[in-house]
Every structure is written in C-alpha cells, then in structure tokens.
C-alpha positions in Angstrom: 203.4 55.3 83.6 199.3 56.1 83.9 199.2 53.0 86.1 201.8 54.8 88.3 199.6 57.7 88.8 195.8 56.0 88.8 198.0 54.2 91.7 199.4 57.4 93.3 202.8 55.9 94.6 204.1 59.2 93.5 203.2 62.5 92.7 202.9 63.1 89.0 206.3 65.7 89.5 208.0 62.6 90.4 207.1 59.8 88.1 207.4 63.3 85.2 211.1 63.5 86.4 211.6 59.5 86.8 210.3 59.0 83.4 212.0 62.6 82.2 208.2 63.5 80.4 206.5 66.6 81.4 203.5 66.3 84.4 200.6 67.4 82.0 201.6 64.1 79.7 201.4 61.9 83.0 198.0 63.9 83.2 196.7 63.4 80.1 197.9 59.3 80.0 196.0 59.4 83.6 193.1 61.0 81.9 193.0 58.6 78.9 193.6 55.4 81.3 190.8 56.2 82.8 188.7 57.0 80.8 189.2 53.9 78.6 190.6 51.3 80.9 187.6 48.2 81.0 188.3 49.2 77.0 192.8 48.8 77.5 192.4 45.5 80.2 188.6 44.0 79.1 186.5 42.6 81.3 188.9 40.1 82.9 187.4 37.3 81.4 189.4 34.8 79.1 189.6 35.6 75.6 186.5 34.5 73.4 187.4 31.7 71.7 186.5 30.6 68.0 183.8 26.7 68.1 186.3 24.5 66.5 184.1 22.1 64.4 185.6 19.0 64.8 184.1 16.5 62.5 185.5 18.9 59.9 189.0 18.8 60.8 188.2 15.0 61.1 187.4 15.0 57.8 189.9 16.8 56.6 192.5 14.6 58.0 191.4 11.8 56.8 191.4 13.2 53.0 194.6 14.4 53.5 195.9 11.0 54.8 194.0 9.6 51.7 195.9 11.6 49.5 198.8 10.8 50.8 198.7 6.9 51.2 198.0 7.5 47.7 200.4 9.5 46.1 203.1 7.5 48.4 201.7 4.2 46.7 202.1 6.2 43.2 205.6 7.5 44.1 207.1 3.6 44.8 205.2 2.2 42.3 207.1 5.2 39.5 210.3 4.3 41.7 210.1 7.2 42.3 210.6 6.7 46.4 212.6 3.9 47.6 212.9 4.6 50.8 210.1 5.2 54.1 210.4 8.4 56.1 
C-alpha cells in the first residue's frame, strides 16, 4: 500500500477504500517507507555472500570419506554389513 501511495497512481482515499484501512494509516506507512526505504530495500546490490574456505571443505570431505571407508570395512569384517548400498 505504501508503494502504491508513493507511485501516486491513485489517491490515498482510493487506496484506503480499496484496502479497507483508514487514510491516516496509509499516510503513516508512506512516511515510514520514505524515511527508511534504503533500509527496507537495500542498496540494490546482491546480498553479501560469506567467503567460503574451499581448502577446509575439501579437508573435511577427505576426513569424512576416510572415516566412512574405515567404518564400512569394520562393519563388513564384523559381519554386520553384508551388501553394499
């Protein structure tokens, strides 16, 4: 509603009737949006993506693969793992 009020395509009274709210409420929302639009919509750029440490992820994958292989071998020797997935 605040965006519609800012666009100015329709009057505040028309918007109030359409959305079944008091015109003063639309005026208040419009003022709030105008005062903090940059906070609401940001600078328009892409959101900041945290840097990913690929080396540590590869190390973790290797660690988990080793652990998985070890446990699979141990379960096979113990007779608890009869068929591979």
